[in-house]
C-alpha positions as CSV (number, residue, x, y, z in Angstrom):
1,M,0.0,0.0,0.0
2,D,1.4,3.4,-1.0
3,M,1.1,5.6,2.0
4,G,1.2,8.8,-0.1
5,L,4.4,10.1,1.7
6,N,6.9,10.2,-1.2
7,N,9.2,13.2,-1.1
8,K,7.9,14.3,2.3
9,T,10.6,15.4,4.9
10,A,10.6,14.0,8.4
11,L,12.6,14.7,11.5
12,V,12.8,11.7,13.8
13,T,14.5,12.5,17.1
14,G,16.6,9.9,18.7
15,S,16.7,7.9,15.5
16,T,20.1,6.1,15.6
17,R,18.8,3.1,17.4
18,G,15.7,1.3,18.7
19,I,12.2,2.6,18.0
20,G,13.5,5.9,16.5
21,K,15.7,4.1,14.0
22,A,12.9,1.7,13.1
23,I,10.5,4.6,12.5
24,A,13.1,6.3,10.2
25,I,13.6,3.2,8.2
26,E,9.8,2.6,7.7
27,L,9.4,6.2,6.6
28,A,12.3,5.9,4.2
29,K,10.6,2.8,2.7
30,E,7.7,5.1,1.7
31,G,10.0,7.6,0.0
32,V,10.3,10.0,2.9
33,N,13.5,12.0,3.2
34,V,14.4,11.5,6.9
35,L,16.5,13.7,9.1
36,I,18.4,11.4,11.4
37,N,19.0,12.8,14.9
38,G,21.3,11.9,17.7
39,R,24.0,13.5,19.8
40,N,27.0,11.7,18.2
41,Y,27.8,12.9,14.6
42,E,29.6,9.7,13.5
43,E,26.7,7.5,14.8
44,V,24.1,9.7,13.0
45,E,26.2,9.6,9.8
46,R,26.4,5.8,10.0
47,I,22.6,5.6,10.0
48,V,22.2,8.2,7.3
49,N,24.5,6.1,5.0
50,E,22.7,2.9,5.9
51,I,19.4,4.3,4.9
52,K,20.8,6.0,1.8
53,S,22.3,2.7,0.7
54,A,19.1,0.7,1.3
55,Y,16.7,3.4,-0.2
56,P,18.7,5.3,-2.8
57,S,15.8,7.3,-4.1
58,T,15.5,9.1,-0.7
59,F,17.8,11.8,0.7
60,P,18.4,11.2,4.4
61,K,20.4,13.9,6.2
62,N,22.5,14.3,9.3
63,A,20.6,16.2,12.0
64,T,23.0,15.8,14.9
65,A,22.0,17.8,17.9
66,D,21.3,17.5,21.6
67,I,17.7,18.6,21.4
68,A,17.4,18.8,25.2
69,N,19.7,21.8,24.8
70,P,17.6,24.9,23.8
71,Q,20.5,26.4,21.8
72,Q,21.2,23.2,19.8
73,R,17.5,22.8,19.3
74,E,17.1,26.2,17.8
75,A,20.2,25.7,15.6
76,L,18.7,22.5,14.3
77,F,15.5,24.3,13.4
78,E,17.5,27.0,11.6
79,K,19.4,24.4,9.6
80,Y,16.2,22.5,8.7
81,P,13.4,25.1,9.0
82,S,10.7,23.3,6.9
83,I,9.6,19.7,7.5
84,D,6.3,17.8,6.9
85,I,6.6,15.3,9.7
86,L,8.0,15.6,13.3
87,V,8.4,12.4,15.3
88,N,9.3,13.3,18.9
89,N,10.8,10.0,19.9
90,M,13.9,11.0,21.9
91,G,13.6,10.4,25.6
92,M,15.3,9.0,28.7
93,Y,14.3,6.4,31.3
94,E,15.8,4.6,34.2
95,I,14.2,2.4,36.9
96,M,14.2,4.5,40.1
97,Q,12.3,4.3,43.4
98,Y,10.3,7.4,44.3
99,E,12.5,8.3,47.3
100,D,15.6,8.3,45.1
101,V,14.2,10.9,42.6
102,D,15.6,14.3,43.6
103,D,14.5,17.6,42.2
104,D,17.4,17.7,39.7
105,T,16.3,14.4,38.3
106,W,12.7,15.5,38.0
107,E,13.8,18.7,36.2
108,N,16.2,16.7,33.9
109,Y,13.4,14.3,32.8
110,F,11.0,17.2,32.3
111,R,13.6,19.1,30.2
112,T,14.6,16.0,28.1
113,N,11.3,14.2,27.7
114,V,8.8,17.1,27.5
115,L,10.4,20.5,26.9
116,A,12.6,19.1,24.0
117,A,9.5,17.7,22.2
118,N,7.5,20.8,22.9
119,G,10.2,23.1,21.7
120,L,10.5,21.4,18.3
121,S,6.7,21.3,18.0
122,K,6.5,25.0,18.7
123,F,9.1,25.7,16.0
124,Y,7.5,23.5,13.3
125,L,3.8,23.7,13.8
126,P,3.3,27.2,12.4
127,N,4.7,26.2,9.0
128,M,2.6,23.0,9.0
129,L,-0.5,25.1,9.5
130,E,0.5,27.5,6.8
131,N,1.2,24.7,4.3
132,N,-2.0,22.9,5.3
133,F,-0.2,19.6,5.9
134,G,1.8,18.3,8.7
135,R,2.2,15.5,11.2
136,I,3.5,15.7,14.8
137,I,3.8,12.5,16.7
138,F,4.9,12.1,20.3
139,I,6.2,8.6,21.3
140,A,5.0,8.0,24.8
141,S,4.5,4.6,26.5
142,E,1.9,2.4,28.1
143,E,3.5,3.7,31.3
144,A,1.7,7.0,30.6
145,I,-1.6,5.5,31.6
146,M,-0.5,2.4,33.6
147,P,2.5,3.6,35.8
148,S,4.4,0.6,37.1
149,G,5.7,2.6,40.2
150,Q,9.3,1.7,39.3
151,M,10.2,4.9,37.5
152,P,7.7,7.7,38.5
153,Q,9.9,10.4,36.9
154,Y,9.6,8.8,33.5
155,C,5.9,8.0,33.7
156,M,5.1,11.5,34.7
157,T,6.7,12.9,31.5
158,K,5.0,10.4,29.3
159,T,1.6,11.2,30.7
160,M,2.3,14.9,30.1
161,L,2.9,14.1,26.4
162,L,-0.7,12.9,26.1
163,S,-2.0,16.2,27.4
164,L,0.4,18.2,25.3
165,A,-0.7,16.4,22.1
166,K,-4.4,16.9,22.8
167,S,-3.8,20.6,23.6
168,L,-1.8,21.3,20.5
169,S,-4.3,19.4,18.4
170,K,-6.9,22.0,19.2
171,L,-4.8,24.4,17.2
172,T,-5.2,22.3,14.0
173,K,-9.0,22.6,13.6
174,G,-10.0,22.6,9.9
175,R,-6.4,21.9,8.7
176,E,-4.7,18.8,7.3
177,V,-2.4,18.8,10.3
178,T,-2.6,16.1,12.9
179,I,-0.9,15.8,16.3
180,N,-1.1,12.4,18.1
181,T,0.6,10.2,20.6
182,I,1.7,6.6,20.1
183,M,2.1,4.5,23.2
184,P,4.2,1.4,22.7
185,G,4.3,-1.4,25.2
186,P,7.5,-3.3,26.0
187,T,9.7,-3.2,22.9
188,L,12.7,-5.2,21.8
189,S,15.3,-2.5,21.5
190,E,19.0,-3.4,21.2
191,N,19.4,-2.7,24.9
192,V,16.5,-4.9,25.9
193,Y,17.8,-7.7,23.7
194,Q,21.2,-7.6,25.4
195,I,19.5,-7.6,28.9
196,I,17.3,-10.6,28.2
197,D,20.1,-12.5,26.5
198,S,22.4,-12.0,29.5
199,M,19.7,-13.1,32.0
200,F,20.0,-16.7,30.9
201,P,23.7,-17.5,30.3
202,N,25.0,-20.9,29.5
203,Q,21.6,-22.5,29.4
204,G,21.5,-23.5,25.8
205,M,18.3,-21.5,25.2
206,S,17.4,-19.8,22.0
207,F,16.5,-16.1,22.3
208,S,12.8,-16.8,21.7
209,E,13.0,-19.3,24.6
210,K,14.7,-16.7,26.8
211,E,12.1,-14.1,25.8
212,K,9.2,-16.4,26.7
213,A,10.7,-17.3,30.0
214,F,11.2,-13.6,30.8
215,M,7.6,-12.7,29.8
216,T,6.1,-15.5,31.8
217,T,7.9,-14.5,34.9
218,N,8.0,-10.7,34.6
219,L,5.2,-9.6,32.3
220,P,2.5,-12.2,32.6
221,Q,-0.2,-9.6,31.8
222,S,1.1,-9.2,28.2
223,E,-1.3,-10.9,25.8
224,I,1.2,-11.4,23.1
225,Q,3.8,-12.9,25.5
226,R,6.7,-11.4,23.5
227,F,8.3,-8.0,23.1
228,I,6.9,-5.7,20.4
229,K,9.4,-5.4,17.5
230,P,10.6,-1.9,16.7
231,F,9.5,-2.2,13.1
232,E,5.9,-2.7,14.2
233,I,6.0,0.6,16.0
234,G,7.6,2.0,12.8
235,R,4.9,0.8,10.6
236,L,2.2,2.1,12.8
237,T,3.9,5.5,13.0
238,T,4.2,5.6,9.2
239,F,0.5,5.0,8.8
240,V,-0.3,7.8,11.3
241,C,1.9,10.1,9.3
242,S,0.0,9.3,6.1
243,P,-2.9,11.2,4.5
244,Y,-5.0,8.1,5.3
245,A,-4.8,8.9,9.0
246,S,-6.1,12.5,8.8
247,A,-9.0,11.7,11.2
248,F,-6.7,11.0,14.1
249,K,-6.6,14.2,16.0
250,G,-5.1,14.4,19.5
251,S,-5.5,10.7,19.8
252,P,-3.5,8.5,22.3
253,I,-2.8,5.4,20.1
254,R,-1.9,2.2,21.9
255,M,0.2,-0.6,20.6
256,D,0.9,-2.3,24.0
257,G,0.5,-6.0,23.3
258,G,-2.4,-6.1,25.7
259,M,-0.4,-4.8,28.6
260,V,-3.1,-2.2,29.6
261,P,-6.0,-4.1,31.2
262,T,-8.6,-1.4,30.9
263,I,-10.7,-0.2,27.9
264,F,-9.7,3.4,28.2
């Protein structure tokens, strides 16, 4: 299915690995010119070349910047002032107990997971409204509506993204501009793969067997009993970016593998 995105330009933050990289690849498959973002120039350039080699009809570019830094964020906007799609994927997380989260940590999470995404959205939304086309997507988490209690500083920021997306969506009335949030469940990023693989050393188990053992013990509420693959999030995001998804407005879109036990 042609998603109608050929020659569009997308900035995907935090796109050198994991979900962000998968989103960038799936967009490139549809002919989107992707701006690859990360803090390490060489790492970003490696992904740019990888996508350019795999999809030679597209024009990926290096968008190295620490977008949590306001000055670097503004410099990135000045370098690439016009885009069609903004995927706010970059974020940080760490398992922490509430009593260990000090004020500096709260502020750092807010600055990184919320203000960075809000800042880029504020830069790019006016042009999208003027051009009567645009997509802004915030990558949140099922933890936004089902906090585990193990990382309150992270969950708080992801819940805020739901509210931010809904608030900004009100500004798009009557325009072909959409602003939505995607909430992935537990996803098999490179880091997660390494963690699961190392949990069962020298047991002669395949990775799928290790994955099943982990899910049975640690995430029994998952209805798929496996980790979501990054490309699955990438494909969903690509659809939400497409003209076929123009009726999604301020929507919190879940792909959680059945982790959330409630209807809403």
